C-alpha positions in Angstrom: -19.1 -19.4 3.7 -18.3 -17.5 6.3 -15.7 -14.6 7.4 -12.2 -14.4 7.8 -10.0 -13.6 10.8 -9.2 -10.9 8.2 -12.0 -10.5 6.3 -16.3 -10.3 6.2 -17.7 -11.7 3.2 -19.5 -9.4 1.3 -22.9 -11.1 0.4 -24.0 -8.6 -1.7 -21.6 -9.3 -4.9 -23.6 -9.0 -8.7 -23.9 -12.0 -10.6 -20.7 -10.5 -12.1 -18.4 -9.9 -9.9 -19.3 -13.6 -8.8 -18.3 -15.3 -11.2 -14.8 -13.3 -12.1 -12.9 -15.6 -9.5 -13.4 -18.6 -11.8 -13.0 -16.6 -15.2 -9.8 -15.3 -14.4 -8.4 -16.8 -11.0 -5.0 -15.3 -10.7 -5.1 -11.2 -9.0 -2.1 -10.7 -11.6 -5.2 -11.9 -14.6 -7.1 -8.8 -12.4 -4.6 -6.1 -13.3 -5.9 -2.4 -13.4 -3.3 0.0 -14.0 -3.6 3.9 -13.1 -0.8 6.3 -13.5 -0.6 10.1 -11.4 0.8 13.1 -11.7 1.1 14.7 -8.3 2.4 18.5 -8.4 4.9 18.1 -5.1 4.6 22.2 -4.5 1.8 22.0 -1.4 3.2 18.5 0.1 6.8 21.2 -0.1 5.2 23.6 1.9 3.4 21.4 4.0 6.6 19.3 5.2 8.4 22.4 5.8 5.8 23.4 8.5 6.0 19.9 10.0 10.1 20.3 10.2 10.1 23.4 11.7 11.2 22.5 14.7 14.0 20.2 13.2 12.4 16.7 14.7 15.5 14.4 13.9 13.3 12.3 12.4 11.3 14.4 9.7 8.1 14.3 7.9 8.8 13.1 4.4 6.9 12.6 1.0 6.5 8.7 1.7 5.4 10.2 5.0 2.4 11.9 3.3 1.7 9.6 0.2 0.3 6.8 3.2 -1.2 8.7 4.4 -3.0 10.0 1.8 -3.4 6.1 0.9 -4.6 5.3 4.2 -7.4 7.7 4.0 -8.4 7.5 0.9 -9.2 3.9 1.4 -10.8 4.5 5.3 -13.0 7.1 3.2 -13.7 4.4 -0.6 -13.7 0.8 2.0 -14.2 -0.7 -1.3 -11.0 -0.2 -2.3 -9.7 -2.1 1.2 -11.5 -5.7 -0.6 -9.6 -8.8 -1.6 -10.3 -12.4 -3.2 -9.8 -15.7 -1.7 -10.9 -18.6 -2.5 -13.0 -17.4 -5.2 -14.7 -15.5 -2.7 -14.6 -11.5 -1.9 -14.7 -9.9 1.0 -14.0 -6.6 2.9 -10.8 -6.3 4.8 -10.8 -5.8 8.1 -7.9 -3.6 8.6 -6.1 -0.6 7.3 -2.5 -2.0 6.6 0.4 -0.8 5.0 3.6 -3.1 3.7 7.2 -1.1 2.3 10.3 -2.1 2.2 13.2 -0.6 4.1 16.8 -0.8 2.9 18.9 -0.5 6.0 21.9 1.6 3.7 21.9 2.7 0.5 24.4 0.5 0.0 24.4 -2.8 -3.5 25.4 -5.1 -0.2 23.0 -3.5 2.2 20.1 -5.8 2.7 16.6 -4.9 3.5 13.1 -5.6 6.0 9.8 -5.9 5.0 7.8 -3.2 7.5 4.0 -3.5 8.2 2.5 -0.4 9.0 -1.4 -0.8 10.7 -4.5 2.7 11.1 -6.3 3.1 13.3 -9.8 3.6 11.6 -10.9 4.5 14.3 -8.4 6.6 16.4 -8.9 10.3 16.6 -5.0 10.6 16.0 -4.3 12.2 12.3 -3.1 9.8 9.7 -0.4 11.7 9.3 0.5 11.3 12.6 0.1 8.1 13.1 1.9 6.9 9.6 4.6 9.2 10.8 5.2 7.5 14.7 4.6 3.7 13.2 7.6 4.3 10.0 9.8 6.4 12.4 9.9 3.0 14.9 9.8 0.7 11.9 13.4 2.5 10.8 15.0 2.7 14.0 14.5 -0.5 14.6 15.8 -1.4 11.1 18.9 0.5 11.0 19.9 1.5 14.3 19.1 -1.3 16.0 19.5 -4.0 13.1 17.0 -6.5 14.3 15.1 -8.6 11.8 11.7 -8.7 10.8 9.6 -11.9 10.8 8.3 -12.4 7.2 12.3 -12.4 7.0 12.8 -14.8 9.7 10.1 -17.3 8.5 11.8 -17.0 4.7 15.0 -17.8 5.9 13.6 -21.1 8.1 11.3 -22.1 4.3 14.3 -21.4 1.8 16.8 -24.6 3.8 14.2 -27.6 2.7 15.2 -29.5 -0.3 13.0 -27.9 -3.3 10.8 -31.0 -3.6 9.6 -30.0 -0.2 9.2 -26.4 0.2 7.0 -27.1 -3.1 5.3 -29.1 -0.8 5.4 -26.9 1.8 4.0 -24.0 -0.2 1.4 -25.6 -1.5 0.1 -27.0 1.3 0.6 -23.4 2.6 -1.7 -21.9 0.3 -4.6 -24.5 0.6 -4.5 -23.9 3.9 -5.1 -19.8 3.0 -8.4 -21.1 1.2 -10.1 -22.5 4.3 -9.0 -20.1 5.6 -5.8 -21.3 7.7 -3.5 -20.1 7.2 -0.9 -19.8 10.5 -1.6 -16.0 12.5 2.0 -15.7 13.0 2.9 -15.8 8.9 -0.6 -13.5 7.9 0.8 -11.2 10.5 4.3 -10.9 8.7 3.5 -11.7 5.1 3.3 -8.1 3.0 1.4 -9.6 0.8 -1.7 -9.7 3.3 -1.9 -5.8 3.2 -4.5 -3.8 1.9 -1.4 -1.7 -0.1 1.6 -2.9 -1.0 4.4 0.8 -1.3 7.5 0.3 -3.6 9.1 4.0 -2.7 11.8 3.7 -5.9 12.3 7.2 -5.7 14.7 6.7 -2.8 16.6 5.2 -5.0 16.7 7.2 -8.0 14.6 4.4 -10.0 11.6 5.3 -13.1 9.2 2.6 -12.5 5.3 3.9 -12.9 4.2 -0.2 -12.7 4.6 -3.3 -10.3 2.7 -6.2 -10.6 0.7 -7.9 -8.2 1.3 -11.2 -6.9 -0.8 -14.3 -6.6 -0.4 -15.4 -3.8 -1.7 -13.7 -0.7 -5.1 -11.4 -0.3 -3.0 -7.3 -0.7 -5.5 -5.9 -3.9 -3.6 -2.9 -4.9 0.5 -1.8 -5.3 1.7 1.3 -5.4 5.0 2.1 -6.4 6.3 6.0 -5.8 8.6 7.7 -8.5 11.3 10.4 -8.4 11.1 14.0 -7.6 11.7 15.8 -10.5 11.0 19.0 -11.7 8.1 18.5 -14.2 6.8 21.0 -17.3 2.7 21.8 -16.2 0.6 23.4 -19.1 -1.0 26.4 -18.7 -5.0 26.9 -21.3 -2.5 29.1 -23.5 0.4 26.9 -23.5 2.4 28.1 -21.4 4.0 25.7 -18.9 6.0 26.4 -15.1 9.5 23.3 -13.7 7.6 21.8 -10.7 9.0 19.3 -8.5 6.8 16.5 -9.2 6.3 12.5 -8.8 4.1 9.3 -10.8 2.0 6.9 -8.9 2.2 4.5 -10.7 -1.1 2.2 -8.8 -2.1 -1.1 -9.6 -5.3 -2.5 -8.6 -7.0 -5.9 -9.0 -10.2 -4.8 -11.2 -12.3 -7.2 -9.5 -13.6 -5.7 -6.9 -14.2 -2.4 -7.7 -15.7 -1.0 -11.0 -14.1 2.2 -13.1 -16.2 4.7 -11.5 -14.8 3.9 -7.9 -11.2 3.8 -8.8 -12.5 7.1 -10.5 -13.6 8.3 -7.3 -10.8 7.3 -5.6 -8.3 8.5 -6.9 -9.9 12.0 -7.3 -9.6 11.9 -3.1 -6.1 10.7 -3.3 -5.0 13.7 -5.5 -6.8 15.9 -3.1 -5.0 15.4 -0.2 -1.9 15.1 -2.4 -2.8 18.8 -3.1 -4.2 20.0 0.4 -2.3 17.5 2.2 -3.1 20.0 5.2 -6.4 17.7 5.3 -3.7 14.4 6.0 -4.0 17.1 9.8 -7.9 16.0 10.9 -9.2 12.5 11.6 -9.0 9.6 9.0 -12.4 9.2 9.4 -13.4 13.1 8.0 -14.6 13.7 4.4 -12.9 14.9 1.6 -15.3 17.4 -0.4 -13.8 16.3 -4.6 
């Protein structure tokens, strides 16, 4: 086997991880779910400083969370692995996908967005995320441009069912042999490191979203709604603070429990100390 266009083959796979895709070939059969309660006190203070000059497009919780996820993955590269064709690969880039709703109305359509974070850039992850999402949101909500993935899906769904089934099976086979069309892969949100769903922005409560057997996406993150939450002290007293829940679903085959645990500790440290996101993406974080 050789490298893929989007990944580098992991050769040092231990026997268990080499056998796992044959025992449980579907990504949805290998879901591990983690839930984190995030105290927003430090993030609120951080955002107040970032927005002190009242920019037209403000820094938000979403930018901070995306930047923290990207930095965590940069520092914990096994979180950026995926299985394809029964083999394990290191993804070549860090990419985040999410949905942008043009307007918060029932009949408003959605745009699929992908942000790639430069692992070698000296520009901080928060600034990379901020600038790239600003362009996407402006394009979706001001210029009403469609995204490539939706355009391609619109073409496919015009086919009769029998033909569409054949096409989808063919595309899956092409992916197995690393022949999946590049023009599809570049706009397909299921070929990214992390798929993020910001349910808090639509006042929806959920802490879990399944992975998909399509594509190579190994992590799905659900951002919950911001709300007052009790935080308890050792003496039993408590304080009400603004907080939100993060629901993180991962393909458990890409790493072991200890690796996941330390990765979550780094993510938590970044969200509790968001000023760390102002340094370069590869700056180490002590936990």
